[in-house]
N, C-alpha and C positions, 0 to 999 in steps of 0.2 A: 504494499500500499504506499503510495506516495505522500510525503508530508513535507510542506514548505520548510526551509531552513532560513533563519534570519541570518543577515549579513552583519548585524551589529556586532561590534567587538566587546567583550566584557571588560570590566575596568581593570586597569593595571594594578599591581600590587601597591604601588605608591598611593595611587587613587583610592583604592580599596581601604587601606589600613589608615589613611589620613582622615577618613569619615567616621571612624570608630568600629562598632561592632558589625560583623557579617554573619548571617545565619545561613545554615544549611539544614534542610530537611530531606532525609532519604526514606523511600518507601519501596516495598517489594513484598514477596512472599518468603516464608521461612525456608531456609536452605540455600538462599541466594547470596548470603554473606553481607546483609545490610549492616548488622551490628558490627561485624569486623570491620567492614569499611569505614564506619563511623569512628571506631577506636583508632584506625590507622591514621585517618585524617587528624583527629584530635591529638593523638600522641606525637604526630609529626609537627603539628603546630607548636605543641608544648616544647619539643625538643629544639625548636627555633626560637624559643623565649616569648612566645605569645600567651596571652591568657585565654584560657579555653573552658567551655562548659560543654558536657555531653550528657544526653539522656536518651535512653532506649526504651521502647515499649514493643511488645509482641503478644499474639495470641496464644492460647493454650497448646496448639499443636506444635510439635518440633518442626514439622516441614509441612508447607501447603498453606499455613495461616498467614494473616497480616503480620508484617514486621515493619517498624517505623523507628527512626532515629533522629535526633536533633543535635547539631553541633553548632556552638557560637564560638567565634574566633575574634579576638581583639588584641590591639597593642596596649590596652589599658584595662583597669579593672572592669569586669563585666557586670552589667545592671540587669541584663535580660533575665527573666524567669525561665525555668528549665522547660515549660510548656509555652510555646510561642503561638501568637495569634497570626502573625505574618513571617514571611521569610524572603531574604534576598536571593536565595538560590535553592535548587532542588536536584536530587538524583533519582530518577524513576526507573527502577530496576524491572518493574512489571506493571502492567495496567490495571490488574485486578483490584488493588486497594487505593488507588491514587486519587479518586474522585474527591474524597474530603480535603485533600492537600491543593487541589487545583485553584481554588479561590483564595488560598493563603499566600500563593506567590505574588510578590508585588509586581506592578507593571515593570517591564524591561528587566524582570528577574532572569538570571542565568538558569536554564533548565537542561540538564543532561538526561537524554532518554536511551535506554537500551532497545535499539530498533530491532535487535534479534527476536524479541518477544512482545514488545509493546505494540498493542493493536489500536488504542484509541487515537484520535485526532489531537493535535496540539496547536494552539493559537500562536503561529510565529510572527503575527504583528503585535501581540502582547508580551511575549517572552522572547529572550535570546535562546533560541533553541540549538542545542549541539547534539546531532545524531551520532551515536556510537553503537556499532554492532558488537557490544561487548561480549555476549555469549558466543557469538561466532568467532571472535578474535581468541577468546579463552579456548574454545574447542581446538582452534588451530595450534594453540600452545600446548595441547595435550590434555586439558581438563577444563570442562565447562563451568566448574565451581569457582574458577579464577576470574569470573566476568566482574565480580565486585572490585577486585584489584585493579583490573583493566579501567573501570570506572573512576576509581580513585586517582589513577595517574592522569587521566584526562581532566579530572576536576582540579587537581593540584595546579596544572599548567594554565587551564583556562581561567580559573579564578584568580591566580596570582597569590594565593593565600598560604600555600605550603610548596616548598621546592621537591624535586625528586629525591635528593638526599634525605630531606625531612620525612618523606613518605616511606622511605626504606627503613629509616630508624623507627618510625612510628609502627611499621609493620613487625619489625624484630621485637619491639617492646609488647606488642599485642598478641603475637602467636604463642600459644601456651607451649611448654616444653615437649608435650607429647605429640605435638604437631611440627616439631623442628624441621622434620624431613620436607615440609612444604615451603621452607623459607625461600630457597633458590627459585622455585617455580613462582611464588608470589612476587619476588623481586623482578623476575622476567616479565610478569603481567603488569606491574606498576610501570616499567620501562617502556612497554608496548603501548600502553595508554598514554604516557607522556609524549611519546614520539608521534602518535597519531593525532594528538592535539596541536602538534606544531603548525 
């Protein structure tokens, strides 16, 4: 399905951080790595000396239910509550539970959409839409579960909020010891997303 893409460029890091807090809401279905992606972005920003707030919520099912997370990044103390009424940016891993978020994205907000699975229409006149075939890219890397890391890499570069080095450090801090065998693959997925966003 064809979706228009906005040609508007997201704010640079300097523009972004000079205006204070920047919010990110991530949504998808359980098992897509939404919570890990939020942790990676949050830990990456923390590693770079920024103030960060992160809040996750998910349904009772381990896989297939709704999962959402909120990250707020700032270069000064954060005043935003953990549950936000609006957001500057969004990562949409799946269309199934995104409807409640749609009206919370501010006009001209940065929206990354996983076009491999996302089936709804997006208003490219209202949002800065960045189409990312994240699940397809992750599959090409050998594991479709790496899609959230691909999206994290794209988000870091497009938002200007976290560097690739910061994301890699955030991922290393976030992956539990019993999953350490996945660090190299996660790093490759972050780099692939970063390069795709160039």
